PAMAR-794348 format. One record per residue: chain; residue in three letters; residue number from 1; x, y, z of N, C-alpha, C in turn. Coordinates in Angstrom, 1 decimal, decimal comma. Atoms other than C-alpha are relative to their C-alpha. Layout:
<atoms>
   unit   code   pos      n.x      n.y      n.z     ca.x     ca.y     ca.z      c.x      c.y      c.z
      A    Ala   NUM        X        Y        Z        X        Y        Z        X        Y        Z
...
</atoms>
This chain:
<atoms>
   unit   code   pos      n.x      n.y      n.z     ca.x     ca.y     ca.z      c.x      c.y      c.z
      A    Unk     1     -1,4      0,0      0,4     23,2     45,5    102,8      0,4     -1,4     -0,5
      A    Unk     2     -0,3      1,4      0,5     23,9     42,6    100,4      1,4     -0,6      0,2
      A    Unk     3     -1,2      0,9      0,0     26,8     40,1    101,0      0,4     -0,2     -1,3
      A    Unk     4     -0,4      0,2      1,3     28,9     39,9     98,1      1,1     -1,3      0,1
      A    Unk     5     -1,0      1,0      0,0     31,7     37,5     99,4      0,1     -0,5      1,5
      A    Unk     6     -0,6      0,5     -1,4     32,5     35,2    102,4      1,4     -0,7     -0,3
      A    Unk     7     -1,5      0,7      0,1     36,3     34,4    102,7      0,6     -0,2      1,4
      A    Unk     8     -0,7      0,3     -1,3     37,8     32,8    105,8     -1,0      0,5      1,0
      A    Unk     9      1,0     -0,6     -0,9     36,2     34,7    108,5     -0,6      1,4     -0,2
      A    Unk    10      0,2     -1,5      0,6     35,6     37,9    106,7     -1,3     -0,1     -0,8
      A    Unk    11      1,1      0,0      0,9     32,3     38,9    105,0      0,1      1,4     -0,4
      A    Unk    12     -0,1     -1,3      0,8     32,4     41,5    102,4     -1,4      0,4     -0,6
      A    Unk    13      1,3     -0,5      0,5     29,3     43,5    101,5      0,1      1,7     -0,4
      A    Unk    14      0,4     -1,4      0,4     27,8     46,7     99,9     -1,0      0,6      0,9
      A    Unk    15      1,2     -0,7     -0,5     25,5     49,3    101,2     -0,8      0,6     -1,0
      A    Unk    16      1,0     -0,5      0,9     22,4     50,5     99,4      0,5      1,4     -0,2
      A    Unk    17     -0,3     -1,6      0,4     22,8     53,9     97,6      1,2      0,4      0,3
      A    Unk    18     -1,4     -0,4     -0,1     26,6     53,6     97,8      0,7      1,2     -0,8
      A    Unk    19     -0,5     -1,3      0,7     28,8     56,4     96,5      1,5     -0,5     -0,4
      A    Unk    20     -1,3     -0,1      0,5     32,2     56,7     94,8      0,8      0,5      1,2
      A    Unk    21     -0,8      0,8      0,9     35,2     56,0     95,2     -0,6     -1,5      0,3
      A    Unk    22      0,6      1,3      0,1     34,5     52,3     94,5      0,7     -0,6      1,5
      A    Unk    23     -0,6      0,7     -1,3     34,7     50,3     97,9     -1,1     -1,1      0,5
      A    Unk    24      1,1      0,9     -0,7     33,2     47,5     99,9      0,3      0,1      1,5
      A    Unk    25     -0,2      0,1     -1,5     32,9     46,9    103,6      0,2     -1,3      0,4
      A    Unk    26     -0,6      1,4     -0,4     34,4     44,1    105,5     -0,4     -0,1      1,5
      A    Unk    27      0,3      0,3     -1,4     33,1     42,5    108,8      0,7     -1,3      0,4
      A    Unk    28     -0,7      1,4     -0,6     34,8     40,0    111,1      0,1      0,2      1,5
      A    Unk    29     -0,3     -0,1     -1,5     34,5     39,3    114,8     -0,4      1,2      0,6
      A    Unk    30      0,3     -1,5     -0,5     32,6     42,5    115,5      0,6      1,2     -0,4
      A    Unk    31     -0,9     -1,3      0,7     35,0     44,7    113,6     -0,8      0,3     -1,4
      A    Unk    32      0,4     -0,4      1,2     34,1     46,5    110,6      0,8      1,1     -0,8
      A    Unk    33     -0,9     -1,2      0,3     36,2     48,8    108,1     -0,6      0,0     -1,5
      A    Unk    34      0,2     -0,4      1,4     35,4     50,4    104,7      1,2     -0,1     -0,7
      A    Unk    35     -1,2      0,3      1,0     38,0     49,3    101,9     -0,2      0,6     -1,2
      A    Unk    36      0,0     -0,8      1,5     38,5     51,9     99,1      1,1     -1,0     -0,8
      A    Unk    37     -0,6      0,7      0,8     39,7     50,1     96,1      0,4      0,9     -1,3
      A    Unk    38     -0,4     -0,8      1,2     41,7     51,9     93,2      0,5     -0,9     -0,9
      A    Unk    39     -0,7      0,6      1,1     42,6     50,7     89,8      0,7      0,8     -0,9
      A    Unk    40     -0,8     -0,8      1,0     45,0     51,5     87,2      0,0     -0,9     -1,2
      A    Unk    41      0,3      0,9      1,4     44,5     49,9     83,6     -0,6     -1,4      0,4
      A    Unk    42      1,1      1,1     -0,3     41,8     47,6     85,0      0,8     -1,1      1,1
      A    Unk    43     -0,6      0,8     -1,0     44,2     46,1     87,8     -0,1      0,8      1,4
      A    Unk    44      0,1     -0,9     -1,4     43,9     47,0     91,6      1,3      0,4      0,2
      A    Unk    45     -1,2     -0,7     -0,2     46,6     49,4     92,3      0,2      0,4      1,5
      A    Unk    46      0,0     -0,5     -1,5     45,7     50,4     95,9     -1,1     -0,4      0,7
      A    Unk    47      1,1      0,5     -0,8     43,7     49,1     98,7      0,1      0,7      1,5
      A    Unk    48      0,0     -0,9     -1,2     42,9     51,6    101,6     -1,1     -0,3      0,9
      A    Unk    49      1,1      0,5     -1,2     41,1     50,6    105,0     -0,3      1,4      0,4
      A    Unk    50      0,5     -1,3     -0,5     39,0     53,5    106,2     -1,0     -0,4      1,4
      A    Unk    51      0,8      0,4     -1,1     37,6     53,5    109,7     -1,3      0,5     -0,2
      A    Unk    52      1,1     -0,4      0,0     33,9     53,7    110,3     -0,5      0,6      1,3
      A    Unk    53      0,4     -0,4     -1,2     32,5     56,0    112,9     -1,0     -0,8      0,9
      A    Unk    54      0,8      0,8     -1,0     31,2     54,0    115,9      0,2     -1,4     -0,3
      A    Unk    55     -0,4      1,4      0,1     32,8     50,8    114,6      1,4     -0,2      0,3
      A    Unk    56     -1,2      0,5     -0,3     35,7     48,9    115,7      0,6     -0,4     -1,4
      A    Unk    57     -0,6      0,3      1,4     38,2     48,8    112,6      0,4     -1,5      0,2
      A    Unk    58     -0,7      1,4      0,2     39,5     45,5    111,3      1,4      0,2      0,5
      A    Unk    59     -1,3     -0,1     -0,5     42,8     44,7    113,2      1,0      0,0     -1,1
      A    Unk    60     -1,2      0,1      0,9     46,0     45,3    111,5      0,5     -1,2     -0,4
      A    Unk    61     -0,6      1,3      0,4     46,9     41,8    111,6     -1,0     -0,7     -1,1
      A    Unk    62      1,1      0,7      0,9     43,7     40,7    109,5      0,3      0,7     -1,4
      A    Unk    63      0,0     -0,7      1,5     44,5     43,3    106,5      0,7     -0,5     -0,9
      A    Unk    64     -0,6      0,7      1,2     46,9     41,5    104,6     -0,7     -0,9     -0,6
      A    Unk    65      0,6      0,9      0,9     44,7     38,7    104,0     -1,2      0,6     -0,7
      A    Unk    66      1,2     -0,7      0,6     41,7     41,1    103,3      0,6      0,6     -1,5
      A    Unk    67     -0,5     -0,8      1,2     44,0     43,0    100,8      0,5     -1,0     -1,0
      A    Unk    68     -0,4      1,3      1,1     45,3     39,6     99,1     -1,3     -0,2     -0,6
      A    Unk    69      1,3      0,5      0,5     41,6     38,7     98,6     -0,5      1,1     -0,9
      A    Unk    70      0,5     -1,1      1,1     40,7     42,3     97,1      0,7      0,0     -1,3
      A    Unk    71     -0,9     -0,1      1,0     43,7     42,1     94,9     -0,5     -1,1     -1,0
      A    Unk    72      0,3      1,1      0,9     42,6     38,8     93,5     -1,5      0,1     -0,6
      A    Unk    73      1,4      0,0      0,4     38,9     39,4     93,3     -0,5      1,4     -0,4
      A    Unk    74      0,2     -1,5      0,2     39,0     43,2     92,5     -0,7      0,4     -1,1
      A    Unk    75      1,0      0,0      1,2     37,4     42,9     89,0     -1,1     -0,4      0,4
      A    Unk    76      1,4      0,6     -0,5     34,6     40,9     90,4     -0,7      0,8      0,8
      A    Unk    77      0,5     -1,1     -0,9     34,1     43,4     93,4     -0,3      1,1     -0,9
      A    Unk    78      0,5     -1,1      0,9     33,8     46,2     90,8     -1,0     -0,3     -0,7
      A    Unk    79      1,2      0,5      1,0     31,5     44,5     88,6     -1,2     -0,1      1,0
      A    Unk    80      0,9      0,1     -0,9     29,3     43,6     91,7     -0,4      1,5      0,4
      A    Unk    81      0,3     -1,5     -0,6     29,6     47,3     93,0     -0,8      0,7     -1,2
      A    Unk    82      0,5     -0,7      1,3     28,7     48,7     89,3     -1,5     -0,4     -0,3
      A    Unk    83      1,3      0,7      0,1     25,9     46,1     89,0     -1,3      0,6      1,2
      A    Unk    84      1,0     -0,4     -1,2     24,2     47,0     92,5     -0,1      1,6      0,1
      A    Unk    85      0,2     -1,4     -0,3     25,2     50,6     93,0     -0,6      0,9     -1,1
      A    Unk    86      0,2     -0,8      1,1     24,8     52,0     89,5     -1,3     -0,4     -0,9
      A    Unk    87      1,1      0,7      0,8     22,5     49,5     87,5     -1,3     -0,4      0,9
      A    Unk    88      1,0      0,5     -0,9     20,4     48,9     90,7     -0,6     -1,5     -0,2
      A    Unk    89      0,4      1,4      0,4     20,4     45,0     89,7      0,3     -0,7      1,4
      A    Unk    90     -0,5      0,9     -1,1     20,4     42,3     92,3      1,4     -0,7     -0,3
      A    Unk    91     -1,4      0,6      0,3     23,9     40,5     92,9     -0,1     -1,2      1,0
      A    Unk    92      0,0      1,3     -0,7     24,7     37,1     94,1      1,3      0,0      1,0
      A    Unk    93     -1,1      0,3     -1,1     26,9     36,2     97,3      0,7     -1,2     -0,5
      A    Unk    94     -0,7      1,2      0,2     29,8     33,8     96,8      0,8     -0,2      1,1
      A    Unk    95     -0,6      0,2     -1,1     31,3     31,8     99,4      1,5     -0,6     -0,6
      A    Unk    96     -1,3      0,5      0,4     35,3     31,3     98,6      0,6     -0,8      1,1
      A    Unk    97     -0,6      1,1     -1,2     36,8     28,2    100,6      1,4     -0,2     -0,5
      A    Unk    98     -1,4      0,2      0,0     40,1     28,2     99,0      0,8      1,1      0,4
      A    Unk    99     -0,9     -1,1     -0,5     42,8     30,1    100,7      0,8      0,4     -1,1
      A    Unk   100     -1,0     -0,8      0,9     44,8     32,6     98,7      1,3      0,1      0,6
</atoms>
């Protein structure tokens, strides 16, 4: 499970052999959710949190920060997803220290 971003207390990562729709996984303080990302004309149009069976979902209070991050980094997340899931190429993790 390659980590793609660290932002605040959140870790964003991908699963090997992942599937559509385009998404990433987010972990924080023992919680984890899948986050589906939809695009329209190359811009993030929707961010949907999906519960993962057997995992405590990301709390509602944290979701606006995650959504803001995904809207800001959506194109880069999509590129990393495509690079890893489709092209089977290695990806690099980034630590974002600037609060959005």
